[in-house]
C-alpha positions as a printed NumPy array, in Angstrom:
array([[ -2.549,  -2.812, -12.311],
       [ -5.913,  -2.625, -11.797],
       [ -7.615,  -3.426, -15.061],
       [ -4.884,  -5.992, -15.244],
       [ -5.7  ,  -7.939, -12.041],
       [ -9.146,  -7.399, -12.232],
       [ -9.898,  -5.217,  -8.564],
       [ -9.033,  -1.4  ,  -7.664],
       [ -5.735,  -1.972,  -5.509],
       [ -4.188,   1.14 ,  -6.755],
       [ -5.962,   4.325,  -6.077],
       [ -6.086,   7.299,  -9.081],
       [ -6.494,  10.198,  -8.865],
       [ -5.418,  12.883, -11.721],
       [ -2.891,  14.273,  -9.298],
       [  0.879,  13.101, -10.074],
       [  2.435,  11.428,  -7.308],
       [ -0.083,   9.87 ,  -5.897],
       [  1.014,   5.944,  -5.209],
       [  3.572,   5.8  ,  -2.165],
       [  3.77 ,   2.247,  -1.76 ],
       [  4.793,  -0.602,  -3.696],
       [  1.525,  -3.062,  -3.834],
       [  1.695,  -6.239,  -5.217],
       [ -1.488,  -7.825,  -7.262],
       [ -1.775, -10.929,  -7.448],
       [ -3.575, -12.761, -10.998],
       [ -3.633, -16.847, -10.46 ],
       [ -5.076, -19.066, -13.694],
       [ -4.67 , -22.479, -14.452],
       [ -0.917, -22.689, -15.317],
       [  0.338, -19.584, -14.248],
       [  0.796, -16.879, -11.492],
       [  1.428, -13.248, -12.313],
       [  2.583, -10.87 ,  -9.573],
       [  2.108,  -7.128, -10.425],
       [  3.998,  -4.985,  -8.429],
       [  3.038,  -0.927,  -8.795],
       [  5.229,   1.598,  -7.305],
       [  5.272,   4.989,  -7.04 ],
       [  6.925,   7.196, -10.191],
       [ 10.183,   8.46 , -10.715],
       [ 10.807,  11.513,  -8.741],
       [ 13.638,  13.8  ,  -7.61 ],
       [ 13.838,  12.823,  -3.754],
       [ 12.898,  16.135,  -1.993],
       [ 11.745,  14.47 ,   1.73 ],
       [ 12.665,  10.942,   2.951],
       [  9.405,  10.421,   1.765],
       [ 10.794,  10.311,  -1.522],
       [ 13.748,   8.751,  -0.646],
       [ 11.323,   5.703,   0.9  ],
       [  9.902,   6.159,  -2.307],
       [ 12.733,   5.559,  -4.864],
       [ 14.215,   2.401,  -2.316],
       [ 10.712,   0.236,  -3.167],
       [ 11.199,   1.443,  -6.572],
       [ 14.805,  -0.109,  -6.996],
       [ 14.105,  -2.775,  -5.218],
       [ 10.691,  -3.784,  -7.418],
       [ 13.116,  -2.95 , -11.151],
       [ 15.822,  -5.406,  -9.022],
       [ 13.327,  -8.371,  -8.884],
       [ 11.309,  -8.113, -11.676],
       [ 11.156, -10.845, -14.82 ],
       [  9.63 ,  -8.339, -16.581],
       [  9.351,  -4.484, -16.953],
       [  6.212,  -2.775, -17.206],
       [  7.07 ,   0.559, -17.678],
       [  3.718,   2.549, -18.247],
       [  3.716,   6.108, -19.812],
       [  0.387,   8.084, -21.452],
       [  0.115,  10.58 , -23.992],
       [  0.788,  13.416, -22.443],
       [  4.668,  12.662, -20.149],
       [  7.986,  14.446, -21.236],
       [ 10.588,  11.975, -21.393],
       [ 12.894,  13.623, -20.525],
       [ 12.044,  13.6  , -17.122],
       [ 12.743,  10.582, -16.258],
       [ 16.043,  10.267, -18.629],
       [ 18.258,   8.384, -15.56 ],
       [ 15.606,   5.711, -15.262],
       [ 15.297,   5.313, -18.813],
       [ 19.452,   4.614, -19.692],
       [ 19.068,   2.036, -17.244],
       [ 15.792,   0.549, -19.243],
       [ 18.367,   0.801, -22.02 ],
       [ 20.768,  -1.762, -20.055],
       [ 18.181,  -4.121, -18.934],
       [ 18.418,  -7.956, -19.407],
       [ 14.757,  -9.188, -18.671],
       [ 11.876,  -7.988, -21.306],
       [ 10.537,  -4.359, -21.152],
       [  7.383,  -3.424, -22.108],
       [  6.333,   0.357, -22.721],
       [  2.56 ,   0.564, -22.186],
       [  1.894,   4.678, -23.834],
       [ -1.617,   4.942, -21.797],
       [ -4.408,   7.643, -22.059],
       [ -4.881,   6.661, -26.206],
       [ -8.163,   8.193, -25.805],
       [ -7.274,  11.369, -25.297],
       [ -4.864,  11.915, -28.396],
       [ -5.744,  11.208, -32.352],
       [ -4.801,   8.434, -33.639],
       [ -1.701,  10.001, -35.812],
       [ -0.099,  11.514, -32.33 ],
       [ -0.277,   7.912, -30.735],
       [  1.941,   6.597, -34.025],
       [  4.137,   9.285, -33.646],
       [  4.834,   8.55 , -30.214],
       [  5.185,   5.058, -30.852],
       [  7.92 ,   5.195, -32.848],
       [  9.38 ,   7.939, -30.615],
       [  9.899,   4.917, -28.094],
       [ 11.059,   2.435, -30.501],
       [ 13.814,   4.523, -31.29 ],
       [ 14.477,   5.199, -27.863],
       [ 14.192,   1.267, -26.458],
       [ 14.737,  -0.54 , -30.055],
       [ 14.328,  -3.755, -27.718],
       [ 11.228,  -3.496, -25.84 ],
       [  8.054,  -4.026, -26.715],
       [  6.432,  -0.553, -27.231],
       [  2.293,  -0.97 , -26.925],
       [ -0.255,   2.04 , -26.477],
       [ -3.454,   1.425, -24.442],
       [ -6.293,   3.375, -23.102],
       [ -6.959,   1.438, -19.853],
       [ -9.891,   3.419, -19.403],
       [-11.698,   1.765, -22.434],
       [ -9.688,  -1.501, -21.843],
       [ -8.644,  -1.178, -25.348],
       [ -5.641,  -3.115, -25.969],
       [ -5.469,  -4.071, -22.33 ],
       [ -6.379,  -7.925, -23.033],
       [ -3.393,  -8.268, -25.38 ],
       [ -1.239,  -6.046, -23.306],
       [ -1.992,  -9.291, -20.368],
       [ -1.08 , -12.276, -23.344],
       [  2.17 , -10.471, -24.066],
       [  3.012, -10.753, -20.37 ],
       [  2.102, -14.435, -19.788],
       [  3.801, -15.047, -22.947],
       [  7.004, -13.642, -21.494],
       [  6.663, -14.557, -18.221],
       [  9.513, -16.981, -17.007],
       [  8.784, -20.385, -15.802],
       [  8.817, -20.737, -11.63 ],
       [  7.195, -21.828,  -8.598],
       [  4.174, -20.078,  -7.103],
       [  4.88 , -17.096,  -4.997],
       [  1.073, -17.126,  -2.932],
       [ -1.265, -19.493,  -2.396],
       [ -3.649, -20.059,  -4.942],
       [ -6.573, -17.492,  -3.413],
       [ -4.162, -14.58 ,  -3.043],
       [ -5.166, -11.292,  -4.55 ],
       [ -2.518,  -8.714,  -2.901],
       [ -0.058,  -9.13 ,  -0.54 ],
       [ -1.242,  -6.147,   1.436],
       [ -3.894,  -6.181,   4.733],
       [ -7.732,  -4.747,   4.474],
       [ -6.293,  -1.815,   6.65 ],
       [ -4.026,  -0.691,   3.958],
       [ -6.143,  -0.075,   1.175],
       [ -8.46 ,   1.308,   3.787],
       [ -6.216,   3.724,   4.517],
       [ -5.662,   4.257,   1.112],
       [ -9.213,   4.949,  -0.23 ],
       [ -9.413,   7.522,   2.398],
       [ -6.329,   9.272,   1.02 ],
       [ -7.229,   8.978,  -2.666],
       [-10.89 ,  11.066,  -1.575],
       [ -8.431,  13.459,  -0.081],
       [ -6.571,  13.95 ,  -3.318],
       [-10.036,  14.118,  -5.256],
       [-11.281,  17.052,  -2.631],
       [ -8.61 ,  19.279,  -2.118],
       [ -6.073,  20.931,  -3.541],
       [ -2.445,  22.488,  -3.547],
       [ -0.513,  20.834,  -1.376],
       [ -2.66 ,  19.754,   1.411],
       [ -3.149,  16.208,   0.188],
       [  0.722,  16.033,  -0.672],
       [  1.01 ,  16.802,   3.5  ],
       [ -1.358,  14.591,   4.511],
       [ -0.789,  10.748,   5.702],
       [ -3.771,   8.454,   7.048],
       [ -2.666,   5.626,   9.436],
       [ -5.738,   3.252,  10.79 ],
       [ -6.11 ,   3.899,  14.507],
       [ -8.556,   1.22 ,  15.226],
       [-10.142,  -1.405,  12.664],
       [-12.764,  -3.852,  14.376],
       [-14.606,  -6.189,  12.764],
       [-17.825,  -7.912,  13.464],
       [-20.562, -10.263,  11.981],
       [-22.973,  -7.198,  10.254],
       [-19.996,  -3.793,  11.042],
       [-16.624,  -3.132,  10.973],
       [-15.901,  -0.043,  12.86 ],
       [-13.225,   2.315,  11.687],
       [-11.111,   5.17 ,  13.387],
       [ -8.745,   6.987,  10.887],
       [ -6.033,   9.579,  11.759],
       [ -5.334,  12.193,   9.403],
       [ -1.651,  13.879,   9.953],
       [ -1.062,  16.992,   8.278],
       [  2.167,  19.383,   8.603],
       [  0.696,  22.533,   9.855],
       [ -2.542,  23.923,  11.788],
       [ -3.383,  25.847,   8.292],
       [ -3.772,  21.945,   6.717],
       [ -5.589,  21.066,   9.836],
       [ -8.605,  23.687,   9.265],
       [ -8.815,  23.751,   5.441],
       [ -9.025,  19.759,   5.881],
       [-11.529,  20.03 ,   8.662],
       [-13.126,  22.782,   6.881],
       [-16.565,  25.32 ,   7.764],
       [-18.549,  23.754,  10.594],
       [-16.839,  20.087,  10.046],
       [-18.646,  19.818,   6.179],
       [-15.77 ,  19.526,   4.347],
       [-14.482,  16.187,   6.565],
       [-17.554,  14.928,   6.38 ],
       [-17.76 ,  14.933,   2.736],
       [-14.62 ,  12.984,   2.421],
       [-15.514,  10.461,   5.021],
       [-18.672,   9.584,   3.615],
       [-17.287,   9.34 ,   0.351],
       [-14.388,   7.303,   1.708],
       [-17.217,   4.691,   3.564],
       [-19.225,   4.252,   0.938],
       [-15.532,   2.397,  -1.267],
       [-14.396,   0.72 ,   1.828],
       [-18.592,  -0.762,   2.093],
       [-17.652,  -1.857,  -1.421],
       [-14.22 ,  -3.083,  -0.511],
       [-14.98 ,  -4.852,   2.221],
       [-18.644,  -6.261,   1.366],
       [-20.02 ,  -4.981,   4.836],
       [-21.399,  -1.712,   6.308],
       [-19.111,   0.308,   7.434],
       [-18.765,   3.265,  10.379],
       [-15.873,   5.453,   9.444],
       [-14.118,   7.783,  12.316],
       [-11.939,  10.551,  11.079],
       [ -9.231,  12.947,  13.369],
       [ -6.932,  15.536,  11.89 ],
       [ -3.317,  15.807,  13.981],
       [ -0.751,  18.137,  13.438],
       [  2.554,  15.778,  12.48 ],
       [  4.842,  18.13 ,  11.875],
       [  7.526,  17.746,   8.792],
       [  6.849,  13.776,   9.247],
       [  8.071,  13.384,   5.348],
       [ 11.398,  13.766,   6.979],
       [ 11.175,  12.366,  10.342],
       [ 12.741,   9.33 ,  10.02 ],
       [ 10.907,   7.049,  12.821],
       [  7.828,   8.767,  12.282],
       [  8.203,   7.423,   8.735],
       [  8.907,   3.707,   9.951],
       [  5.173,   4.312,  12.235],
       [  3.431,   5.276,   9.142],
       [  4.525,   2.048,   7.515],
       [  7.515,   3.702,   4.985]])
């Protein structure tokens, strides 16, 4: 979606289940408005958090004019068997995108194309490499061709339906995913406590919520060095995103079992 919209709206890491919210990216042209709805990946719910994530998937699935199913060259198709069964019956156009084609030989890509065509005969199957922009322009053209006629849902200068505070929290969470291992990133939720904008600087204070004291210690690190590194990386990206100087304060709090607490999840925006 980032490549098609032309802006980095969804965070990117090498770890699975990075996306937790439905994020809309809006592209406006002379005679069209294309609204991308990026959802969390399909997971079998273990926590209340997962149930919320899958609810956003079902909502996006039900109101979409086109379903763009993004796979890649290493994904096993059996993990989303129930979802794929729905795709076989859906009435709207389906486009299967095989991403990361730069990682394998061309013959592997051709084999995957054939497998997907057998699995979803009515779907359009397109291999791409978002990293190297291979076939991304073609994908956009195919989407534009298949879009039905309809009203303009957002003002012509809109880029997304989410506020700046949301993307600031996502940038911080992306750095946590990149800098920490094992269960720590999945145990964190970032909440923007204050966001004060003046003419020359934006002052932001964020709270990183974790499940346990041990995770708090890992996040902060020896003499606070780990948290300082994460904060510096996040601040630089936030300054690029906002186009202003940024003061970023980070605080770590323990919010035990937040992934299963409905009230806390609602407070966190789920």
